[in-house]
Wavefront OBJ file of the C-alpha trace (Angstrom):
o trace
v 66.387 71.683 117.436
v 64.152 70.862 114.764
v 61.541 72.926 116.630
v 63.732 76.346 116.667
v 64.238 76.063 112.964
v 60.760 75.393 112.592
v 60.022 78.883 114.080
v 62.202 80.727 112.176
v 60.893 79.515 109.473
v 57.932 80.787 110.171
v 59.190 84.208 111.722
v 60.693 84.798 107.751
v 57.622 83.591 105.673
v 55.496 85.921 107.822
v 58.619 88.810 108.207
v 58.827 88.503 104.160
v 55.092 88.549 103.979
v 54.256 92.200 105.849
v 57.489 93.853 104.147
v 56.661 92.829 101.217
v 52.711 94.104 101.603
v 53.398 97.190 103.504
v 56.324 98.721 100.756
v 52.952 98.089 98.010
v 51.989 101.920 98.380
v 50.191 104.044 96.381
v 48.126 107.129 97.401
v 44.755 106.793 96.249
v 42.834 110.210 94.022
v 39.495 109.930 94.901
v 39.807 109.136 98.508
v 43.063 110.449 100.039
v 43.710 107.497 101.359
v 47.670 105.862 101.037
v 46.291 102.243 100.209
v 48.590 98.260 100.049
v 47.438 97.779 96.770
v 49.724 95.632 93.786
v 47.550 95.910 90.663
v 47.211 98.788 87.555
v 43.726 100.463 86.999
v 44.486 98.535 83.830
v 44.616 95.661 85.383
v 41.786 96.062 87.794
v 39.247 97.213 84.520
v 40.991 93.683 82.360
v 40.254 91.607 85.461
v 36.309 92.947 86.098
v 35.617 92.331 82.673
v 37.046 89.207 82.148
v 34.564 87.501 85.248
v 31.945 89.729 84.060
v 30.271 87.388 82.137
v 30.420 84.343 84.693
v 29.102 86.748 87.223
v 25.943 87.699 85.245
v 25.185 83.785 84.387
v 24.918 83.098 88.159
v 21.952 85.407 88.683
v 20.481 84.602 85.403
v 22.500 86.981 82.434
v 21.251 90.540 81.831
v 17.809 91.112 82.341
v 15.468 91.256 79.215
v 13.625 94.612 80.140
v 15.886 96.477 78.190
v 14.508 99.751 79.200
v 14.691 99.415 83.135
v 18.580 97.914 82.075
v 18.784 101.725 80.072
v 17.555 103.628 83.407
v 19.955 101.630 85.837
v 22.721 102.636 83.086
v 21.648 106.338 83.408
v 21.334 106.939 87.313
v 24.945 105.251 87.166
v 25.874 107.355 84.731
v 24.820 110.621 86.087
v 26.610 109.519 89.331
v 29.864 109.194 87.326
v 29.456 112.485 85.373
v 29.071 114.491 88.323
v 31.363 113.002 90.916
v 35.434 112.494 91.017
v 34.450 108.860 90.073
v 34.155 110.047 86.367
v 37.817 111.543 86.518
v 39.616 108.139 87.484
v 40.393 106.116 84.624
v 37.740 103.185 84.853
v 35.562 102.052 82.601
v 31.811 101.761 84.009
v 29.178 100.039 83.215
v 26.016 99.487 85.069
v 23.886 96.244 84.213
v 20.350 94.637 85.586
v 20.425 91.411 86.262
v 17.619 88.716 85.766
v 17.289 86.742 88.823
v 14.167 88.234 90.744
v 14.378 86.448 93.756
v 18.002 87.635 95.074
v 18.550 90.673 96.579
v 22.081 91.737 95.682
v 23.943 94.170 94.395
v 27.988 94.234 93.786
v 31.003 95.437 92.100
v 33.873 94.266 90.179
v 37.082 95.726 90.038
v 37.331 98.057 87.028
v 33.284 99.582 87.356
v 31.516 96.210 86.095
v 28.325 97.037 89.050
v 25.811 94.919 89.062
v 22.047 95.316 90.251
v 19.898 92.183 90.620
v 16.037 92.544 89.620
v 15.222 91.409 93.371
v 16.917 94.140 94.908
v 15.437 97.080 92.500
v 11.551 95.143 92.633
v 11.995 96.337 96.514
v 13.605 99.998 95.820
v 10.918 102.389 96.254
v 12.004 105.948 94.029
v 14.792 106.500 92.003
v 17.158 108.262 94.930
v 17.205 104.870 96.564
v 18.611 102.962 93.111
v 21.153 106.112 93.315
v 22.557 105.260 96.514
v 22.935 101.697 96.282
v 24.731 101.999 92.700
v 26.923 105.046 93.925
v 27.851 102.843 97.186
v 29.229 100.382 94.319
v 31.148 103.080 92.751
v 32.713 103.457 95.634
v 34.311 100.087 96.346
v 35.531 100.783 93.002
v 36.957 104.135 92.969
v 37.954 103.389 96.639
v 40.428 100.141 94.711
v 38.564 97.662 98.010
v 39.024 94.553 95.733
v 42.711 95.553 94.545
v 43.213 95.735 98.446
v 41.980 92.560 99.028
v 43.902 90.631 96.438
v 46.746 92.498 98.155
v 44.926 91.443 101.706
v 44.490 87.762 100.091
v 48.066 87.109 99.617
v 49.098 88.673 102.858
v 46.463 86.191 104.667
v 47.971 83.553 102.956
v 51.604 84.255 103.537
v 51.369 85.027 107.940
v 48.367 81.755 107.428
v 51.380 79.675 106.177
v 53.542 80.761 108.845
v 50.924 80.554 111.415
v 51.011 76.704 109.969
v 54.829 76.109 110.310
v 55.026 77.524 113.719
v 51.939 75.719 114.837
v 52.587 72.403 112.969
v 53.821 69.625 114.910
v 55.651 66.337 113.995
v 54.408 63.973 116.401
v 50.913 64.660 115.269
v 50.950 66.086 111.703
v 47.291 66.173 111.604
v 46.781 68.277 115.159
v 43.809 70.740 114.946
v 46.118 73.516 116.308
v 47.591 74.523 113.130
v 44.286 74.450 111.467
v 42.642 76.658 113.768
v 45.586 79.317 114.065
v 45.379 79.429 109.822
v 41.615 79.679 110.258
v 41.932 82.030 113.159
v 44.577 84.971 111.213
v 42.512 84.305 108.178
v 39.429 85.338 109.635
v 40.752 87.672 112.167
v 42.035 90.392 108.417
v 39.477 89.358 106.311
v 36.686 90.464 108.537
v 37.930 93.531 109.482
v 38.963 95.273 106.024
v 34.891 94.540 105.326
v 33.256 96.437 107.774
v 35.867 99.773 106.826
v 35.355 99.283 103.202
v 31.936 98.821 103.839
v 31.409 102.140 106.052
v 34.075 104.001 103.131
v 31.710 102.898 100.450
v 28.933 104.209 102.289
v 30.590 107.626 102.596
v 31.537 107.631 98.903
v 27.731 107.174 98.462
v 26.847 109.763 100.640
v 29.261 112.625 98.486
v 28.644 111.114 95.671
v 24.781 111.434 95.615
v 24.419 114.828 96.234
v 27.094 115.822 93.157
v 24.337 113.810 90.691
v 21.517 115.564 91.933
v 19.828 112.802 94.722
v 19.005 113.040 98.325
v 21.724 110.963 100.356
v 19.162 109.962 103.036
v 17.920 107.472 100.501
v 20.681 104.948 101.806
v 19.196 105.154 105.263
v 15.512 104.104 103.689
v 17.950 101.233 101.416
v 19.405 99.935 104.839
v 15.671 99.952 106.058
v 14.218 97.644 103.346
v 17.059 95.433 103.339
v 16.294 95.313 107.336
v 12.501 94.185 106.488
v 13.559 91.603 104.059
v 15.816 90.218 106.843
v 13.275 89.699 109.433
v 11.714 86.639 107.978
v 14.136 84.764 108.532
v 16.495 84.686 105.596
v 18.951 87.127 105.392
v 18.946 89.019 101.782
v 22.225 88.125 99.984
v 23.097 91.702 99.687
v 23.710 91.910 103.515
v 25.674 88.853 103.678
v 28.092 89.969 100.500
v 27.888 94.181 102.260
v 28.319 93.363 106.703
v 26.402 95.587 107.811
v 27.721 97.065 111.389
v 25.462 97.890 114.016
v 26.025 101.662 113.648
v 26.133 101.634 110.248
v 22.665 103.786 109.837
v 24.109 105.844 112.636
v 27.206 106.707 110.303
v 25.307 107.076 107.428
v 23.799 110.117 109.750
v 27.029 111.091 110.161
v 28.404 111.145 107.160
v 25.118 113.749 106.496
v 25.263 115.760 108.915
v 29.074 116.320 108.254
v 28.685 116.739 104.256
v 25.748 119.553 105.408
v 25.773 121.026 108.343
v 23.057 123.889 107.193
v 21.189 121.147 105.716
v 20.396 119.450 102.941
v 20.147 121.675 99.651
v 16.735 121.884 97.893
v 15.505 120.181 95.382
v 17.214 116.720 95.233
v 15.912 114.007 93.945
v 14.091 111.483 97.068
l 1 2 3 4 5 6 7 8 9 10 11 12 13 14 15 16 17 18 19 20 21 22 23 24 25 26 27 28 29 30 31 32 33 34 35 36 37 38 39 40 41 42 43 44 45 46 47 48 49 50 51 52 53 54 55 56 57 58 59 60 61 62 63 64 65 66 67 68 69 70 71 72 73 74 75 76 77 78 79 80 81 82 83 84 85 86 87 88 89 90 91 92 93 94 95 96 97 98 99 100 101 102 103 104 105 106 107 108 109 110 111 112 113 114 115 116 117 118 119 120 121 122 123 124 125 126 127 128 129 130 131 132 133 134 135 136 137 138 139 140 141 142 143 144 145 146 147 148 149 150 151 152 153 154 155 156 157 158 159 160 161 162 163 164 165 166 167 168 169 170 171 172 173 174 175 176 177 178 179 180 181 182 183 184 185 186 187 188 189 190 191 192 193 194 195 196 197 198 199 200 201 202 203 204 205 206 207 208 209 210 211 212 213 214 215 216 217 218 219 220 221 222 223 224 225 226 227 228 229 230 231 232 233 234 235 236 237 238 239 240 241 242 243 244 245 246 247 248 249 250 251 252 253 254 255 256 257 258 259 260 261 262 263 264 265 266 267 268 269
């Protein structure tokens, strides 16, 4: 009897989590995708601005070379002005971080975008810098952070339901509950992570030519990152940006789909 009640509670909790998640729907103005989010653009902007100083501090703060930082900002804003990103409510700012050793770039919700000096010094062309920044802009306009917040709430609800269902009152420390919880959480977060990266890549392919840059530079960035990871130590960018085996192939497909007659002349490499 006690077991049946436990399963009923778990079922109700899982059902409530799923219904709550799937009832929160909105259409993304840039991608046209129907998304499950529970934040407004203003909330995303406020969250990003609040987190930005702490995130910068983790990478040694803002780089003292103001000229280099201004150039990163200029490239980023050129992409924003030239694309649908500029038509969104997000307040984009681009920051060069002082960390010379870490290879990384990331975006906070609402438009705060960062690239480390460690990554920047490995990029050979302005187009490659533009590709990285466009990818991060893609994360912002696709509202991936807002989606992750909603997915996190769903994960917590389903994990709680799994823990209740797997709980054994005779063995309260059983590994089954912990394993079930971890499995649900891992499956959900991994699946969405791969999709987010491929979508951000696709948006980078859309955005860079509009700003005057060659989208093939993103493929070069992938090659540079793979070379950096060849010595055994994986660049942090590759850890925070899951790299499916078909990522370069998908970039090539995206470019071919956008420009079936070939890329226009005059794009910056």
